[in-house]
N, C-alpha and C positions, 0 to 999 in steps of 0.2 A: 566628751562626756566624762564626768568623774567616775572613778573606779567603782565606788560604792553603788552608783546608779546602774552601772553595767552589771554588777553582780545581782542587783535586785531584779533586773529584767531577766537575767539567766535563771534565777530562782523561780520567777513566775512561769517561765516557759516550761521548766522541768515539772513544776507542780501541776500545770495544765495537762501535760502529757500523762502524768500518773493518774489524774482524776478521770480523764476520758479515755485514755489508751491511745497509742499511736495507731493510725489507720493501717490495715493490712493492704496488700496489693489488690485485693478484690473488694475492699470496702468502697462505698459510694458516698462522697461528699460528707464525710462525718468528722473531719478534723476541725477542732475549734479554731476560731479566727480571733484569738486574743491579740491585743495590740503589742506585738513584739518589736515593731519598728517605732522609732521616735519620729513623730509627725513634725514637719517643719513649722516654724512659728509663722502665723499669718501676718500680713503686712498691715491689716486693719487693727483697730483696738483689741487688746488682748481679751480672749474669752475667759470664762470662769476657770478656776484652778482645776487641774486634772484630778480625777479620782484615782487613788491607788488601784492598780489592777490586781484582782484576786481570782484565783482559780476556785471554782465551786467544789468543795470536798463532798458535799451531799448532792447527788443528782436530783433529788426532790426539792432542793432549796430553790425558791423562785424570787428571792429578794436579796439585795446586797447584805452582806454580813453585818455591816454597820447599823442596819435598820432592825436587826433582830431583837434588840433590847426594848424597843418601843412596842406597846400593845398593838395588835393588828387592827387596822381600821375596818369598819363595816363596809361591805360593798355598796356602791352608790346606785346599782341597778338591780332589778329583779327581772327574770326572764319568763315569758309566756309563750306557749306553743300557739302557732297560727291554726285556729279551728274556724273554718268558714261557717257562717250562719246557715242553719239547716242541716249541719253535719255534727256528729258526735265524735268523729275521729280527726286528729290533727292531719293537716295536709302533709304529704310525704313526697320525696323526690327520689329518682333512680339514677344511678351512675354505674352501670355494669354489675358485676358480681361482687358479693361481699369479700371474696378471696383476693380480688384485685390482681388477677393474673397478667393483666396488660396495663401499660402506662395510660392508655386512653381512659381507664376506669377510675383513676385516682384524683383527677383535677376538680371534679365536682360540677355543680350546676351554676346557672346564672341568675341574676337578680337585677331588676330595674324598678326604680321608684319614680313616680310622677303623677300628675293629675290628668288622667286619660279621659274622664267623662266630663270635665269642666265644671265640677261642683265646688271647687275650692279646697278639696281634701286630697291628700297624697295617697294614691293607690299603689298597688304592688303587683309586679309581674314576676312570676317564677318561670325560668326557662329550664325545662326538664331534659333528661338525657335519653338513654336507651340501654339496650343490652346487645351483646354480640350475637346472641341467639336470635333476637328480633332482626338484626341486620342480615344474618345468614338466611333467614326465612323470607327476606324481601319485604318485611313489614316496616312501616315508617316509625320514626322515633316518637316518644311521648310528646304531646303538644305543649307549648307554652300556655300558661294560665294567668288571666288577669283577675285579681281580687280587688273589688271596689271597697273603698273606705266608707263605712257607715257612721264613723265618729266613735269616740270613746274606746279606741283600740279594737273595734269590731269591724270585721270584713265579711263581705258577701260575695258569692260567685257572680261574675259578670254575666249579663244576658247573652243569649246565643249570638247576637250580632257582633260580639267581640271574640267569638271563638276563633282559634287559630289552629291550623292543621299541624301535624307533626312533620318535622323535616327528617333528616338523617340521624343526627345526634346533637342536640342543642348544648351549647357551652356557655355563652355570655350574651350580653346585649347592652344597648344604649338607646336613649330616647333623644329626639330632637324635633325640629320643625323645618325640614329641608325644603318644603314648598311654601313656607312663610304664610300659612293660612290661619295661624293662631291656635292650632292644637298640636298635641304631641304624637308624632309618628314613632314607630318602633323598629329598630334593627335587631334581628335575632342572629347571633353568630353561631356557627355550626362546625362540626366535623363533617364537611360537605359544603354545598352551596350556601352562602349567607343569604338571608331573606329580609325583605322590607314589608312592613304592614302599615298602610296608610290609615290614619285616623279620620273618620268621617264626621267631623264636627262634634265629637264626643258621643256619637250614637253607635259606633261600632268600628271594626277594623275591616279593611279590604287588602288582600295581599297584592303588592305591587312589585314583586321581585323581578318579573320579566322586564318591567319598565326601568328598574334601577340599573340593570346592566352590570351587576357584580360579576367579577371574573374569577373563574377557577373553582375547584372543589378542594379547599384547603382546610386545615385544622385551625380555625380562628379561635381566639380566646377572649380578647377585650377590644373595645372600640372607643372612639372619641369623635363627637361632632365638634367642628370648629370652622371658623371662617378664616383660613390661613392667608387668603389673598385679599381680604377685606373688601369684597365686592358686594356684601350684603346677603350672600347666599351661603348656606352651610355646606361644608365639605365633610368627608368622613375618612378617618384614619383607622385602619384595622391591623391588629397585632396577630401574627400567626406563630404557631408553635413548631411542629415538626411533621415530617411525612410518615404517616402511620399506615401499616398494613400487617395483618396477621400472617400473611404469606411470607413476608420478608423479615419480620422481627420475631425473635425467639420468645416463647411464653415463659412464665415462671416455672412451669413443669419441666422445662428443658434443663434447668439448673445452671444455665450459662451465665446468669447474672446473680451476684451474691452481695449481701450486705451484712457485715458483722457475723459472717459464717452461714447465714440463712439464704436460701434461694428466694429471689424476689423478682418482680416484674422488671423488664429491661428498659433503660433510657433515663434521661435523654442522651447521656454520653454514648458515643458510638452510633447514634442515629443522625438523620439528615435534617438540619434546621430549614425552615421555610421563610422566605423574605416577607416582610410586612407590606401593606398596600395603602396607597393614598388615592382617594377618589375626589375629583372636583365636582361639586354640585352645580347643576344647571338651573335649579330653582323650580323644577317641575317633577321632582322625584326621580329624575334620571341623573346618572353620574358618569363621568369619564375617568378611567384610571390614568393617573399621572405620576405613578411611583417613580419611574425613571426620569421623566421630564423635569420633575421637581427636585431631584436629588435625594428623595426619600428612599434610598436603597444603598446600603453599605456593600462593600465588596464581599464581605462574609456575613451571612445571615445569622441572627441570634435565635435562641429558643424563646420567643416572645411570650410573656404571660400577662403583664400589666401595662397600663398606659395612663398618663396624666397630661392634660392640656392646660398650659399656664404660660403667661408671659414672664418667663423666668428671668430675662434680662431687663425687664421693664422698659422696653423700647416701643411699645404700642402694638405689637403683633404677637400672635400666639405661637408658642413653641411646644414641642412634644417630648415627653420623657418616657422611655420604655424600659421596663425591667425584663431581664433575660435570665433564663434558667441555665446556670453553669457556663454562661458566656457573659462577656462584658455588657453592661447596660448602655443604652443609647440616649443621648440628649441631642435632639434635633433643633438647632437654632434657626429660627425663621429669618431669612435674609431680607425680607420686605420687598422682594422682587418676584415672588412666586416660587422661590426655591428654598431648600433647607441645606444646612451644613451640620454634620455630626461633630459635636464638640465635647462628648462625655469625658474623654481622657484629659483634654486640656483644662477642663473646669473641675476635674477631680471627683466625678460622680459615677464613674463606670465600674470601679472596683472597690475593695475594702482598703483600709489604711495601710496595709502591707503590700498592695498591688496585686492581690489575689482576686480572681473572678469568683463571684459568689453565685448562689442559686436563687436569684431574685424572683419573688412572687408578686406581692401586693405593693401598692404605692400610695403614700399619703403626701399631699402637698399643702403647705400652709405657712403663714408667718408666725412661728411659735413665740418669738421674742419681741414682736411688734416693732421691728426696726425698718419695716417697709420692703424687706426682701423676702422672697419665698424660700422655704426650707423643704427638704425632701427626706422622706423615710421610705426605706425598702425593706420588706420582710423577707427573710431568708430561711434556708434549710437548717435543720437541727445540727448543732455543732458549730454553726456560724452565728454571729451576732446580727441582729437587725441593724442595717446601716442608717445613720442619721447624718445627712449632709446639710450643714448650716451655711446659708448664703451670707456673704460679706463682700465689702469693697476693699480693694487694696488702696494704698495711699495715692496711687495714680488713677483711682476711680474704676478700675477694672473689676468685673465680677469674678469671684472664685468661690469655692466651697471647701469646707473643712469637715472631715468626718469626726463627729463628736458623740458617738453613741455611748462610750464608756464614761466620758466626762459628765454626761447629762443623766446617767442612770438607766439608759436603755440597753446598754450592751450586756451586762452581766445576766439579768433575768432572761433575755431573749436567746442566749446561747442554748438554753435547755428547751426551747420551743422550736417548732417548725411552723413559720408564720405564713398567713395567706391574706385575707381581706383586712384592710386597715384604713383609718381615716382620722383626720384632724377635725375636732368639733369641741366647742366650749360646753362641756356637759354640766358644769356647775354655775354657768353664767357669771363668772368672775372677771371676764374681760380678756382672757387669754385662752389659747387653744390647747386642749388636751388630746390624747391619742388613744385609740383602741386598736387592739391587734387580735385577730382570730387565729386559732392554732389547731393543729392536728397533723399527725404523721401521714406519710404516703404508704407505709408498709404496715399491714396488720401484724407482721412479725415483730414490730416494735414492742409488743407486749410479752415477748419471750425472754427467757433468762439471758442476762449478759449484755443487753442492749443499752442499759442506763437511760432509757427513755420510755415512752409509752405511745400507743396509737391515739387514744383520746387525751386531750390536753386542755388545761384551763384557758379561757379567754382573758386577756390582760387589758387593764385600764391604766394608763400612765397619766396621772394628774400633774399638770404644769404648776410647778412651785417657784417659777422665776428662772433661776439658773439651772434647775434640775427637775426631773420628773420623779414622782413617787408612784411605785407600782402597786396596784390593787388587783385582786380578782374582779373581773367585770361584774359578776354576780355570784351569790352563794349557791352553787350548783355543782353537780358532778361534771367532771371533764367531758368534752365532746370532741368529735372529729369534725371540725368546721372548715369552711372554705370561703366563699364570697360573702361580703358584707357591705351594707350601705346605711346611711343615716338620714333622718328627716324628722320633723315634728309631725307625728302621725295623729296625735290626739288634740292638737290645737292649744296646748297650754304654754307654748313658747319655749319648751325644752325638747331637745332632739331625742328620739328613740334610735336604737341601732337594730337593724334587721340582719340576721345571720343565717346562713344555710348550712345545715348539717349534712355531711356526706352520707348518702343512703338513709337519710332521716328526714327530720322535719324542718320547718321554718320557725325560727325563734325571734321573738320581739323583746328586746331589752328596753325597759322603760325606767326612767329615773325614779329612785325612791328616796334619795337624800335631799337636803334642803338646798335651795338655790341661793347664790350669793348676790344676786342683783337682778336687774330687769333685762329686757331683750328687745331686739328689733329684727324683723324678717323682711327681706326685700326681694321682689320679683321685678322684671323689666319687660318693656315692650319696645322693641326697636322699630325705627322707621327707615332711616338711611342704613342703619346697621341691621344685621339679621334679627328676625322677629323676637327671639328669646334673649337677645343681648349677650349671647355667649362670647366670652373674651373681654367683657367689660370689667374694669377695675373699680372696686368700690372702696372708699376710704371714709371711715367713721371716726369722728373726733369727739371724745367724751372723757371727762375726768382727768384731763391733762395728758392723754395719750391718744394715738391714732392707730386704729386697727385696719388691716387691709384684707380684702377678700377678692376672689375672681369668680365671675359667673361661669360655671361649667356643668356639664352633665356626665363627664368621664369619672367613673368611680374606682379607678385603680385596677383591681383584679376581678374580671368577669362580672362587673357591676356597673349600673348606671344610676346617677343621682338625679333628683328632681332639680329643675332650674330655679333654685331659690338660694339666696345668701342669708346666713344667720349670724347675728352678733349677740354676744353677752355683754352687759354693761358694767358689771361689778358694782363698786360703791358709788359710781357716778349718779348723781341725782337727776341729771338731764343730759341730753345730747346737744353738743354745740352745733355740729353740722354733718351732713352726709354729702360726699362728692362722688359722682359717677363719671368715669372717663369711658365713653362709649367707643366701640371698635371703629366707628366712622371718624373719630377725632372730636366729636361733639362733647360738651361738658355740661353736666347738670350739677347744681349746688343747691341743696335744701337746707335752709337755716332752721335749727332747733326743731327737728321733727319729734313728735311725741314718742315716748318709749312704749313698750309692751303693745305693739301693733304690727300688723302686716301691711306693708307699704308697697304699692305698685306704682312704678314710675314709667312714664313715656318719654322717649327720646325727644329732645327739642328739635323743632324744625330749623332749617337754616335761618340765619339772621337772628340767632340767639333768642328764639321764642321761649318763654318760660316753660319748665317741665311741668307736666300734669301730675298731680298726686291723688292717690286714692287711699284712704285709710282702711 
């Protein structure tokens, strides 16, 4: 390396240390993760030129310095509180005490989107928490609630037939169809036994936890339905966090755990992580735990928070990516024989660019540059940049990833945030994937003097500009302490809304307010040989001289579940050339020139290449 380049890197390192301060021995996860190491050059075509690394001199600055000369762009969303019909008060959620004396209280609540009553509109399930006072008194946690979509961004309480009892302490959730009967069943994850609610043909829920056979009373966070063995039946992967007990873990009042000089809740460092779990579905709402038999169990457990199910190596079966808090992330490569192999380190997605373990929270998976390969975003703790792992092929055809957060404009702004829910979605319908990130600190003490951060933080929108992202505030609003998020077209106009959960607060719906750049297509699937929802199918849409790739999934990253729908923006393309669906069974559907601006439902072709059925 030339001497001048070495001196530049040294200057950047010193500048970053001055801007944020070196961490003391009692500080928790607050050292910035600036790119101090030189990344090896990829063997595939060269990426965009690297952005010069700059330390942020102003802790309130949320955009690269180079963009400061341009006038700020207006936010593309406005936020609305969720107020159910018949109520004058916004729906609110509970996650322990406002003081956050224990780590159990800081991770927030869960969110699941999907059409649960079968009327064609996407509904919303909020998974509520509890308080330690309720636990001590032997009372159940607050029950999950289903809000039914009435159209026009209006929601109503579900009838009593959909009522769900409270568990111990709800955390996350995911929807799927493990009995292949055509409706969405719901898994509620807990600090305590996880629970399964069977959908009764859109008429209500019935708890089927005893039949499910979920094992243990763990602190689960996120889950993913998938058909890992491609037998046409959905399986379930569950991510677990840590072993929590108020009898064994010091409270904030003890003063044993400190951050920037302030007493805070303890963890996850010094606490015991818990292994994740994999359940093989039998097709009748019962499951067999196969964590060990499938290899889905590393020697050392991670502090698991988020999960994504995607065919990362494009070999026809579903892989799993898990974000871990303060430990290395996991990438579980499906071997195609009923087993998994952990390959996070070998593919370069387990740590940051300097080999440092980060505090991973949320996950977004998508093909941001339309090259046919999936890319990964992981949101991280404040003082760390959100990681952006760009997929590529070497000259030998092997898959690898390159961390490109700073080169693409994600790195600098995210260092000042503590990120949670995130997702790729084409918000402006221009034909490429944009990114949203929800933020908020874990310590209320972040508002005190000398922390250089804040408890409530703005939500970020990163607009895809080709080789880089442009950061905007998601909406013109006061900062919030947000956690889980998910996206779907809630009002039927072809553009996705973003739903965000505020810690100890409300449910916020972000709806687009700016102009769209093109048309759209929304696709749902009905499997026959494959699982009924077509989870794991790869969809390829060709229009305007480029091909976009999506994968059918309901895993929403951090404590969230997505509706089983795939969404495309078309940009300047006047029409669609074709849509190709590669089903988990291996079947292939090809639809020539489907009309744009419609919701398309496709049925898997029968053997002998029967034509796919289409419904507009």
